Phi, psi and omega in degrees: 000128179239146183225126183278160183303313180303315184291317180296321179297319178296317181290324176299312181294329173299332183253000185300317182299317177295318180293321180293321179297319173304309181297322179295314184289339171280318186261346188051035179221112176306317184293316178294326178296316173299313181296311184294328177291322175289325177292321173307315175300313179305309185292320186291322181296323187289333183237031181299328180296347178273351182286115184252358177081009177296326172246172177287156178305319179302314180297315187291321175296312181300324177297321171296315181298312183300321179296316179297321181293314176304316180298325184281328184258355185307318183269359182289144178277145178290147175289150175284155185294339176263033179309318187293322179290325178292318180290325176297317179299321177297320180293324185297329182258012181246093178297327182294318179303312180294321178294321175292324177295315178294325176295317176297322184295322189264351184241338187259140175292342171256032187249020181285154168244128178230141179298325186285334177290320187286330174303313178295322176297315180299316180300318185298316183289317177297321184300338173292353177275349178278149172301153185303321183292318176297317182295315177302310181298316177303306189294317180298320183275311191274334184252319182252010164062026173280146179280159186302322179297316182289329176289326177298324178290315185297323185261356179057045177229173182284161178296323181294325179284329174302311181299320179299309181298319179299309179305309185286327179288321176295316180300321179296317184294316181302316182294311181300315183288325182293322184280331189255326193277117180286345177291331182248352186214116180301341181262002181295145186267352182256123182238023191294330179298313182281327177298313180291326177301317183296328182286311190272335178228069185303334181268004187249141184279112182298324183295325178291320178294318176301316182298340180282341181282129177291329177302314184288318181298327184269355186304318189290332188248333189282154176276175184294330178296314179301315186291325172299318180296327178288323172303307184294331178296324176299313177297326176297325187274350187251133164262108184295355178255350189233358184287166176294346183245011193300309185299316182294316180291324176293324173300314178299317185297317181296322179296320180294319181301315183289322178295324178292320174303312176304311181298316181285329179293320182288327177291323181294328188274348182286000000 
């Protein structure tokens, strides 16, 4: 099977948005996501003659992107499970951060704050506490809907190993959210979704906004598997570069990335 460059370019552009969102959620850097997406296109174009059609073109492209991401992140330290607490404390003492965020909120067409957008943002940050292979597997399966066989091809591992990484990644995320998230557990210690709603939407009732979320409505009766699925469904439905909250959330994400870089560097030097 052969694919000419023009056809490939057309098909690549059709999947670029989805690819960039995957890369953003892996790297938590908009700039890195853009660079890796472009590098994926360059690498894929250069070896287009090696594409034989054993897997779909999308699977083949994501395999190249995943390998580039692995190379970039392999030496990176995992974020702590309480990343949101650490970044909240840093934000509270950062006047410039809130000034910039408020400016975005009031001037940008992508400056909205919605609780469901923050659920997606939170998942991205918490996923950085997983080992890299687990993080890759969870995003590929639960958010980007690749099958186990396709993920094995993308990651160049066995299907059994995909299932192993997926199981342990899912278990870790369910445990973290069950212990921390007040949306799904009344004893959860994190209320940032409603706190931030109060800051950015002071005239909006946070309880009413929470009640609109299927995740919150299902919390009393759903099991942990279903609640995780509801979280990942929110990610599936949101494009972090194109949503009505994109600029505000990307600003928050960059803040967290910088805080974590400093936090990990300080811990390493102790």
